[in-house]
Each structure stands twice: as structure tokens, then as C-alpha cells.
C-alpha positions in Angstrom: 3.4 -0.8 -14.5 2.5 -4.3 -14.9 2.2 -7.3 -11.0 5.7 -8.5 -12.3 6.7 -4.5 -12.2 5.6 -4.2 -9.8 6.6 -7.4 -7.3 9.8 -6.9 -8.6 10.0 -3.2 -7.3 9.2 -4.1 -3.8 12.1 -6.6 -3.8 13.3 -3.6 -5.0 13.0 -1.6 -1.8 13.4 -3.8 0.3 9.8 -3.1 1.4 8.7 -6.9 2.0 11.3 -9.2 3.4 12.4 -12.2 0.4 11.2 -15.0 1.8 7.7 -13.3 1.8 4.9 -15.4 -0.3 4.3 -13.8 -3.9 0.1 -13.7 -3.0 0.3 -11.0 -0.5 2.3 -8.7 -3.0 -0.2 -10.2 -5.6 -2.9 -9.1 -3.6 -2.0 -6.2 -2.4 -1.9 -5.0 -6.0 -5.1 -6.9 -7.2 -7.4 -4.6 -4.4 -5.5 -1.6 -5.6 -7.1 -2.5 -9.2 -9.7 -0.6 -10.2 -12.6 -2.4 -11.6 -12.7 -2.7 -15.5 -16.2 -3.0 -18.0 -13.9 -3.9 -21.0 -11.4 -6.6 -20.1 -11.5 -8.9 -23.1 -10.4 -6.2 -25.9 -8.7 -3.9 -23.4 -6.0 -5.0 -20.4 -6.4 -1.5 -18.2 -7.0 -4.6 -16.1 -3.9 -5.8 -15.5 -1.5 -2.6 -15.9 -1.3 -0.2 -12.6 -1.9 3.6 -13.1 -0.5 6.1 -11.0 -3.3 6.7 -8.7 -3.7 2.8 -8.3 -0.1 2.1 -8.1 0.1 5.3 -4.9 -2.8 3.0 -3.4 -1.6 -0.5 -3.7 2.0 0.9 -2.5 0.4 2.1 0.5 -1.2 -1.5 1.1 2.6 -3.0 1.0 3.0 -0.1 4.0 0.2 -1.2 5.9 0.8 -4.6 6.0 3.0 -4.7 8.2 1.8 -1.8 10.3 -0.6 -3.6 12.7 -4.0 -4.2 11.1 -6.2 -2.7 14.4 -9.8 -4.3 14.1 -12.4 -3.0 12.9 -14.4 -2.8 16.6 -17.3 -1.3 14.9 -18.9 2.2 17.0 -21.8 0.3 18.8 -21.3 -0.3 21.8 -22.8 0.8 24.5 -19.9 2.3 26.6 -19.0 5.4 25.3 -15.2 4.2 27.7 -14.9 2.1 25.0 -16.8 4.0 22.2 -13.4 6.3 23.3 -11.1 3.3 23.6 -12.0 2.1 20.2 -11.1 5.8 18.5 -8.0 6.5 20.1 -6.8 3.2 18.1 -7.7 3.7 15.4 -5.5 7.6 16.0 -2.5 5.4 16.7 -2.7 2.5 14.1 -3.7 5.7 11.1 -0.2 7.4 12.9 1.4 3.3 12.5 0.2 3.9 9.0 1.5 6.8 8.4 5.4 6.5 9.9 5.1 3.0 7.1 4.4 5.5 4.2 7.3 7.1 4.8 9.7 4.8 5.6 8.0 3.4 2.4 8.8 6.3 0.2 12.2 7.1 1.5 13.1 3.0 0.5 12.4 4.1 -3.1 13.5 6.9 -3.5 17.1 5.1 -4.0 15.5 3.5 -7.1 14.9 6.2 -8.9 17.5 7.8 -11.7 19.9 10.0 -10.6 19.2 12.3 -13.8 15.4 12.4 -12.4 16.6 13.4 -9.0 18.4 16.2 -10.3 15.4 17.3 -12.6 15.2 21.5 -11.9 11.8 22.1 -13.2 
């Protein structure tokens, strides 16, 4: 999947608002891409694999999730460590909810004959 196709998918599935700058979607795309050794003779760096696609979709989902600032666990107080841990658990639960919502938004875009396929 190319970056243009990924942008269109995000807009068609209503994963992002229409007024969201394109650079935000492009950032999710580029961060999900694996490093490629040979970018001159191959074009793997501009086309996503399935694993990269899943990561990019999760990045788009997490874009709207309240990001938990990485405070680290280097403080001396155990209460602060427990609070940081609770906040990270809550952030993961929000991400899980957003990914589920994303999947529900993507489902209507799947062709009907593919949905009815019994394997």
C-alpha cells in the first residue's frame, strides 16, 4: 500500500477528521515503515507490507488516544511509581478501545464477496 492509498483509507474509514493535516497521517505511515538497505534499486520503502500496515493503523488509532507522557519509573517514591503504572495501564486500555473502533470503521470498506467467504 502506498502513502496515497493509506491516506485515502484513513479518510474513507473516518479514522481521522477531514480537517486533519496530511502530515499527521504521513507521519504515522513513515514511522510504521521498516528501514530498507537498498532504497535506490527497490521500492519497498514506499510500499507497506501487511505488518507495517497493521502498525500504521494502530498509530493512527493512538493519535486520538490521550498519550501518556513517558515519565519513567526513576522516581524514589513508590506512590509515584504506582500512579505512573496505573496511568500506563489506562493508556493501554484506551488504545485497545481505539483500535477496536478503528477495526469497526474499516469493516464496511471490505468487499462484500470477501466478507461472505467461508474457509
